N, C-alpha and C positions, 0 to 999 in steps of 0.2 A: 381189095384184099384187106381184111382186118388184121391189124398187128396186135398180138397178145403179149409181146415182150419188146423191150427196147424203148426208145424215145418215140414221141409222136412226130408226124411230119412237120418240119419247120421249127422244131424245138432245139436244134443244134446238137443233138446227141446226148447221151447220158453222162453226167458229171462223174469224174473219177474221185477216189477217196482223198487225193491231195487237194483237188479243187474244193471239196466239201469242207476240209479242215481250214482252208484259207477263208472261205466264206464264213465259217463259224467264228473264227478269230476276229474278223472284221465286224461282225455283229456285236460281239462282246466288247470290242473296243469302243464302238459308238455308244453302247449302253453304259460302259464305265465312265466315259467322258461326261455323260449327263448326270451321273450320280456321285462321282468321286472327284475331289479337288486335289490335284497333285501337289499344290503348295502346302497343304495341310497333312500330307502323307509322311509319317516319320521314317519310312523305309525307302523312300524314293531318293536317289542320289545321282547326280550327273558327274562323271569323272572328267579327267583332263583330255581324254581322247574324243570327247563328243558323244559318247555312248552313255547309256543309262544302266544303273545297277540297283538290285534289290538287296538292301542291307540285311534283311531277315533271312532270305534264302541264298544269298551270295550268288546271284545269277546276273548275267550280262545281257543287255537288250539294246537293239540298234535304234529304236525310236520309242516314242511315248505309247503308241498303240500296242506295241509288243509288250511293254511293261504292264499296261492296263489289262491286256489279255492274260498275263501271268498272274495278276492279283485275283482273277476270277478262277484260277485253276486249282486243282486238288492239292498240289504241293504247298502253295502259299497259304491256303486255308488251313491245312494241317499244322503248319508251323505257327500260325496265329493262335490256334487252339492250344498247342503245347506251351507257348509262352504265357498265355493267360492263366493256365493251370499252375505253372511254376510261380508266377507272381502272387497268385492267391494263396499258395502254400507258404511262401516266405513272409508274406505280410502278417503282422500280429493281428490277432482276433480283437476287434473293437467291440466292447460291450454295447449292446443295444439299449438305448434309454427306455426306461419303463414308463409307459404312458398309461395313466389311469383312465380307464374308459368310464365316462359318466353318461348315464342314460337320462336324457332330458325328457321330462314329463310334459306332455302336451295336454293341458287342462284348459277349460273354458273359464275365464275370469268373470266373477259376478260383480265386481266393483270394489270400492275402497271401504275399509271398516270404519266404524265410528271410534273417536278417540277423545281423550280429555287430558290436558296438560296443566299441572299445578306448579307454580313457582313457590319455593320455600326458602327460609333463611334461619340458620341456627345462630341465635345471639351469643351463646356460650363459646362456640368454636369459631364464630365469624365465618361460617361457610354457607355458600348458596347451593341449593339443590333443586332438582326437577323430579316430578312424579308423573309418569306416563301411565294411562289407563286405556287399553285398546280393547274394544268389544268385537268378538268374532261369534255371532250367534249361529252362523251356518257353517262352522268349520267342519272339516272332514273328521270322521270317527277315528279315535285312537291316534290323533296327531296333536302336537303342541306347537304353539307359535315359536318362532326363532327370531333372534335379534343379533345385530353385529354393529361395530363402529367402522366407519369408512372415512378415510382422509379425503381432503379436497383434491388430491392428485388422482385418486382412483376414479372418481365420478366424472361423467362427461355431459351432464345436464347443464351445469352452470360453470361460469369461469372460475379459474383457480383463485382461491383466497386462503392464505395460510392462517388467518385468524379464526376460521371456522372448521368444524368437522360435522359428520352426518351420522345419525343413529337410525338404523333400518329395522323394520319389523316385517316379517313375512309369515304367511299361513295360507295354505290352500283351502278353498279356491279363490281367495281374495288377492287383490293386487298388492304389490310391495309398496309400503309407505316409508318415508324418511323424514327426519326432523333435523334442522340446521341448528347446531348448538355451538357455543364457544369452544375453541380449540385449546382448552385448559386441561391439565392433567386430572384424571378421574381418581377419586379416592375409593379404591376397591376393597376397603376393609369390610369385614363380615357384617357388622351391624348397620352399616350405612348403604352399601351397595347390595341390592337384593332384587330378585325377580320371582314372580309367583303366577301360576296359572290355575284359575278356578274353573274346573270342568262343569260345575253346576250353573254358575252365572255366565259362563263363557266369556270371562274377562281376564286379560293378561295385564299384570301390573309390574312396573319396573321403576325403581328409584335409584338415583345417582347423586353423589355429592362431588363438588369441585374442590380441589385442594386450594388452600390460600397461598398467595405468593409470599415468600419470606422477605423480610425487610432487607434492603440493599445496604448491609452494614459494611461489606468489603469493597464497596465501590471506591476507587481511588479518587482522592480529591484533586482538583485541578492545580497544577503547579503554579506558584506565584511567579510573576514576571521577574526577569533577571535585573540586576542592578544597573547594567549598562543600557537598559531600555529594550532589550530583545526578549521576546516571549516565546511561546510554543512555535514549533515549525509550521509554516503556512500562514501565520498571523503576522501582519505587518507591524514593525516596531513602532512604539509610541514616540512622538517627537520629544526631544529633550527641552526642558524649560530654558529660556535665555539666561546667560550668566548675569549676576548683578553688576551694574555699571557703577564705577567709582565716580565721584564728582570730578570735573576737569580741574587741573591745577591752575592757580591764578597766573595771569600773564606776567612776565618779568617787567620791571619798570624800565622806561627808556633811559638811554645813557645820558649822564650829565644831570639828571634830575633826582632830587631826594625821593625816597619812597613815600607813598601816600599813607596817611594814618600814623598811629603811634608805633615807634620802633619796638621790636620784640624785647621782652625782658630777658635779662641774663640770669645765670644761675645765682642763687642766694649766696651771700658772702659766707665764708667758713667761720666757724666759731673761734673766739680768741684762744690762742695756744695750740691750734690744730694745724696739721701740715696741709699745703695746697693739694688739690686733686691731681692724680697722676696724668701725664699726657696720654693721648690715644696710642694703642699698640700698632695700628696699621700705619704703613708708610705713605699711603695716599693722602690727599687733602680731605679735610673733614667735610661732611655734607653741609650744604648751606641751609639755613632755616628758611621757612616759607616767605619771610619778609624780604629776603634778598641781601641783608647786611649781617655782618658778624656781631655777636653780642660783645659788649664791653668787657675787657679783662677784669677779673676780680681785684679789689684793692689789696695792698700788702697787709699781712697780719699785723695787728697792733699788740705789742707786748714788751716786756722788759728783758727778754733773753738776748743772747749774743747774736742771734740771727735776725733781730728785729730791724736793724739799720743796714743790713747787708744788701748791696746793690751789685748785680752781676756785672763784671768788667771793671769795677772801680778799683779793685785791688791789683789789677794787672795793668793799669795805665791806659786803658782804651775804653771808648764809650760802649754802652751795651748795643748788641745787635738787634736791629728791628725784626719783628716776626716775619716769616716768609709770606709772600703775597699768596692769596687764595682767590679762586674764582676767575672770571674773565677780566679783560683789560679795564672795562668800565667800573667793575666792582673794585679792582685793585686801586684805581685812582680815587674812588670815593672813600675807601678804607684809609688811604694815606692822608686825605684831607681831614677825616674824622680823628685819625690817630694823632695828628699834629696838635689838636686842641687838648688832648689828654696827656701828651708826652711831657715829662718833667725836663727842665733845662739841664744841659750836660754839666757835670762837675768841672771845677777848674783843674788845669793840669797839675800833676804833682811837682813839688820843688825839685830842682836839680841838686842831687846829692853829691855830684862830682865837683 
């Protein structure tokens, strides 16, 4: 007997609506696990109870599969569309950058044009110049050659060199040619810098002058080295010359022997009638002369005054006091021996008036 309704024999019976919903959610869960990463979902959250929440729809889910099935549902997709529309409305309108569309012409190049370069020099202005003559015999009709200056940074053919720049010439259907010129400022005044296209001879002419470099008048002069031998920072100081050495002093004579050579001369005697020189103001001993002995005292002045025959101590009844010893012990002994030969005899004692 053929069955026209129900399940086939051995199929287990027709599935109910509840079983179909379970099967559908399971298939959606497996599909979402393959395409969605929960770690990057901003609306997926796990609460303290161990269940999962959707922060966008504020729904509670028991497991990850239930949440993934929810993300594929109509409620979640509707809330996503509403939020995207609200954010697009609140966001300020960003102006779109204007991009100039350039149509590149694809033409077949026929080769490089012929050229002639002439170097010139102006003796009055002391300027150097270059004259370029480019021949374009097969240039396209109603077109003129073009030129431009290019820095060494823009080009990619040679390595960068700031000392040079490039002058380019272009005309269809010829290839672009360039000339490497010094990177000096160009004098673009009217009589010196000019370009001309001759349609009859098909020759393009361009002349340019280079500006002269001004003299470096404001260049600071190098600072002179300091007096103490220190110079500019980073430069080691120059060594100082050795100080001049004085000759060594003569050695003192040994004790008990007279000095070698002639004794030093004393000061000249004062003129008759003049006073003796004043004693030194300092309280210490007078410095010794280089010979090691003291000069002889000056003789008493000779004259007829009342002070001519005056002897210190004679009026007071006592002999004159010897001068204080100076120098060390050996010199004191030598001075006493020399002084004994020059000391006058003591005067007789005064008579007893009593």
